[in-house]
C-alpha positions as CSV (number, residue, x, y, z in Angstrom):
1,M,132.4,-192.3,-29.0
2,S,135.6,-193.7,-30.5
3,Q,138.7,-191.6,-30.4
4,T,141.5,-191.7,-33.0
5,A,145.0,-190.4,-32.5
6,Y,145.7,-187.7,-35.1
7,L,148.9,-186.1,-36.1
8,V,148.9,-182.6,-37.7
9,S,151.8,-180.7,-39.3
10,C,151.3,-177.0,-38.6
11,E,152.9,-173.7,-39.5
12,V,152.5,-171.4,-36.6
13,L,153.3,-167.8,-35.5
14,C,155.0,-167.7,-32.1
15,G,153.3,-165.2,-29.8
16,E,154.8,-163.6,-26.8
17,G,155.3,-166.2,-24.0
18,S,155.2,-169.2,-26.3
19,D,158.1,-171.6,-26.3
20,G,159.0,-170.5,-29.9
21,A,159.1,-166.8,-28.9
22,L,161.2,-167.7,-25.9
23,E,163.7,-169.4,-28.3
24,G,163.7,-166.3,-30.6
25,M,161.4,-167.7,-33.3
26,D,158.8,-165.5,-35.0
27,G,157.3,-168.5,-36.7
28,A,157.8,-172.3,-36.6
29,Y,156.8,-175.7,-37.9
30,V,155.5,-178.2,-35.4
31,I,153.8,-181.6,-35.4
32,V,151.1,-181.9,-32.8
33,G,149.1,-184.9,-31.8
34,V,145.6,-185.2,-30.3
35,Y,142.9,-187.8,-29.7
36,A,139.6,-186.8,-31.4
37,A,136.5,-188.3,-32.9
38,N,137.2,-186.9,-36.3
39,E,139.5,-184.4,-38.2
40,D,137.3,-181.4,-37.5
41,E,137.3,-182.1,-33.7
42,A,141.1,-182.6,-33.8
43,M,141.5,-179.2,-35.5
44,T,139.2,-177.5,-33.0
45,K,141.2,-178.9,-30.1
46,I,144.5,-177.9,-31.6
47,E,143.4,-174.3,-32.4
48,E,142.1,-173.9,-28.8
49,S,145.4,-175.3,-27.4
50,F,147.4,-173.0,-29.7
51,E,145.5,-170.0,-28.4
52,E,146.2,-171.0,-24.8
53,E,149.9,-171.6,-25.5
54,G,150.5,-168.3,-27.5
55,Y,150.6,-169.7,-31.0
56,A,148.6,-168.7,-34.1
57,L,147.9,-171.3,-36.7
58,V,149.1,-170.1,-40.2
59,E,148.4,-173.4,-42.0
60,A,147.7,-177.0,-41.2
61,E,149.9,-178.6,-43.9
62,W,148.4,-182.1,-43.3
63,I,146.3,-184.1,-40.9
64,S,146.3,-187.9,-40.6
65,A,145.5,-190.7,-38.3
66,A,148.8,-191.4,-36.5
67,G,148.9,-195.0,-37.7
68,D,148.6,-194.0,-41.4
69,V,151.6,-191.6,-41.6
70,E,154.6,-192.7,-43.6
71,W,157.8,-191.0,-42.6
72,D,160.7,-190.1,-44.9
73,D,163.4,-190.8,-42.4
74,A,164.2,-192.6,-39.2
75,E,164.6,-189.4,-37.2
76,A,161.1,-188.2,-38.1
77,A,159.6,-191.7,-37.4
78,A,161.3,-191.7,-33.9
79,E,160.0,-188.2,-33.1
80,A,156.5,-189.3,-34.1
81,A,156.7,-192.5,-32.0
82,D,157.7,-190.3,-29.0
83,L,154.8,-188.0,-29.7
84,V,152.3,-190.9,-29.9
85,A,153.7,-192.4,-26.7
86,R,153.3,-189.0,-24.8
87,M,149.8,-188.8,-26.2
88,A,148.9,-192.1,-24.6
89,S,150.1,-190.9,-21.2
90,I,148.0,-187.7,-21.4
91,P,145.1,-188.5,-23.8
92,D,143.0,-185.4,-23.0
93,E,145.7,-183.0,-24.0
94,V,147.2,-181.7,-27.3
95,V,150.8,-182.9,-27.4
96,Y,153.5,-180.8,-29.1
97,G,156.5,-182.1,-31.0
98,P,159.7,-180.1,-31.4
99,L,159.5,-176.6,-32.9
100,Y,161.5,-176.1,-36.1
101,P,162.2,-172.5,-37.1
102,Q,160.9,-171.2,-40.4
103,V,163.5,-170.6,-43.1
104,D,162.8,-167.4,-45.0
105,D,163.1,-167.6,-48.8
106,E,165.7,-164.8,-48.6
107,D,167.9,-167.0,-46.3
108,E,167.6,-169.9,-48.7
109,E,168.6,-167.6,-51.6
110,E,171.6,-166.3,-49.7
111,E,172.8,-169.9,-49.0
112,V,172.5,-170.8,-52.7
113,D,174.4,-167.6,-53.6
114,E,177.1,-168.3,-51.1
115,A,177.4,-171.9,-52.4
116,A,177.7,-170.8,-56.0
């Protein structure tokens, strides 16, 4: 069966012992990559990996074949290229990109108030 490299942008809760919790994050955004036969299989593998690593999926914002993703900036494209390269070296694993902390709406409002 043919496998496709999928990238998935996820919002997660960082459980005890996860990298995010170790960095003091309650929740984070992360792009993960996985080889799978289809999107459903990709999500199943990702959810199983999250459970093992101490994350809880809040929302999968998007899923796409790695070659079909268009990036807004060079930094995001470089991170994705690194992720895909790591996927090639460990094709049976879910590969995690960097964790980005969630920004609360209250924090955004405070920044706007301070700037005004």
